C-alpha positions, 0 to 999 in steps of 0.5 A, spaced: 500 500 500 502 506 497 503 511 503 500 518 502 500 524 507 494 525 511 494 532 509 494 530 502 488 525 503 483 529 507 484 535 502 483 531 496 477 532 492 471 526 494 470 521 488 464 518 487 464 510 485 457 508 482 457 500 483 454 494 481 447 494 477 443 497 483 448 503 482 450 504 489 454 510 491 460 510 495 465 516 496 472 515 497 478 520 498 481 521 491 488 522 493 488 515 496 485 511 490 489 514 485 495 512 489 494 505 488 496 504 481 497 508 474 491 506 471 486 509 477 490 515 477 489 516 470 481 515 471 481 520 477 486 525 475 486 524 467 482 528 462 476 523 461 469 525 462 469 521 469 475 525 472 472 531 470 465 529 473 468 526 479 464 520 478 465 513 475 461 507 474 463 500 476 457 496 473 460 489 473 463 490 480 459 487 486 458 491 492 462 487 497 468 487 493 468 494 492 467 495 500 473 491 501 477 495 496 475 501 500 477 498 506 484 496 503 485 503 500 484 506 507 487 500 512 492 496 507 487 490 509 481 487 507 476 482 511 474 476 507 467 473 507 464 469 513 463 462 512 456 460 511 452 454 515 451 448 510 444 446 508 443 439 511 441 436 504 447 439 501 451 435 506 447 429 505 449 430 497 456 431 498 457 425 503 453 421 498 458 422 492 464 421 496 463 413 494 462 414 487 467 410 482 472 414 478 469 415 471 473 411 466 473 416 460 477 421 465 482 417 468 488 421 472 493 416 471 499 420 475 494 419 481 493 411 480 501 410 479 502 415 485 497 411 489 502 405 489 508 409 491 511 411 498 509 418 497 502 417 499 503 413 506 508 411 511 513 406 510 516 402 515 523 406 517 520 412 513 517 418 517 511 421 513 513 428 514 518 426 509 514 424 504 513 427 497 506 429 499 508 432 505 513 436 502 509 439 497 504 441 502 510 445 506 511 448 499 504 450 498 504 453 505 510 457 504 507 460 497 505 468 498 506 469 505 503 475 508 507 481 509 502 485 514 500 483 520 493 480 521 488 484 525 485 479 530 483 471 529 481 469 522 474 467 522 474 461 517 476 455 520 471 450 521 467 446 516 462 451 514 461 452 507 467 456 505 465 458 497 463 465 499 470 466 503 474 463 497 470 467 492 471 473 496 479 473 494 478 471 487 473 477 486 478 481 489 484 479 485 480 480 479 478 487 481 486 488 483 488 485 476 483 489 472 485 496 475 493 494 476 493 494 483 499 489 484 499 490 492 492 488 492 493 482 488 498 479 492 494 480 498 488 477 495 493 471 493 496 471 500 489 471 504 486 465 499 492 461 500 492 462 508 484 460 507 485 454 503 491 452 508 486 452 514 480 449 510 477 443 513 477 439 507 472 434 508 466 431 503 462 437 504 467 441 502 469 438 495 463 443 492 467 449 495 473 447 492 470 446 485 466 452 485 473 456 487 476 452 481 470 454 476 470 462 478 478 462 478 478 459 471 472 463 468 475 470 471 482 469 469 487 468 464 494 466 462 498 472 460 503 471 454 504 464 455 505 465 463 501 461 468 496 466 472 498 466 479 491 465 482 490 459 477 497 456 479 495 457 486 489 453 486 492 448 482 497 447 487 492 446 492 488 441 488 495 437 487 496 437 495 489 434 496 488 430 490 487 424 494 481 427 498 478 431 492 478 425 487 473 422 491 468 427 489 464 427 483 463 435 483 471 436 483 472 431 477 466 434 473 469 441 474 476 438 472 473 436 466 470 442 464 477 446 464 483 443 460 488 448 463 486 446 470 487 439 468 494 440 465 496 445 471 494 439 476 498 434 472 504 438 472 504 439 479 503 432 481 509 430 477 513 433 483 510 427 487 513 422 482 519 418 484 
């Protein structure tokens, strides 16, 4: 987050943002918003109609995402969404699909091979914490470290529905990417990585991950032949948890929809081969 003198902040012209299809109005200090990226600086201080009128429409940004952006602008942090209680019917459906068989038309060959290796369980004389599965998880936990202190405990531990939690970070990442706010993009990656690390993945949570994958690969794109950072993070997590996730039909069906995800997943799983 760029540091702006307080006098410059409070003396700057208010700027109105009209957000979402309901056109909810939010007013922020223009100096703070403009300091976030060159693109936002041009929007607020350039020669366009929006800069002259001190108003801009963001019709495709949802209210909650913009509120988080406003929080970040003023504090350097944003709060993720809260987990929701799962409907009983959803829990029953999730538990039910855990026992489904893998479809023959979409086999995951590296996983079948890996299931016979020492990486997937304790071998006599070899501590499990030295397995390649554990090493991959340790590598995941080291990705995108948080560089600012959290303000209090994180609320997303437990077994509630975390779809909204994950998507709040995806939307923040996409918003930051579109507006060129690199620091906010990095924060979104860090927050999502920590949310996934602390997520209690059980049968009920397979759909949460599937929705995360779907949003990630629908809302982002690889650039100039380089894998998008958010996509890579989601592929990495899925590779770490493939034994659990592959039991769920929702995950397998989602994988089939996005060849880029499937390719990224396999690439990371190769690190677990001897």
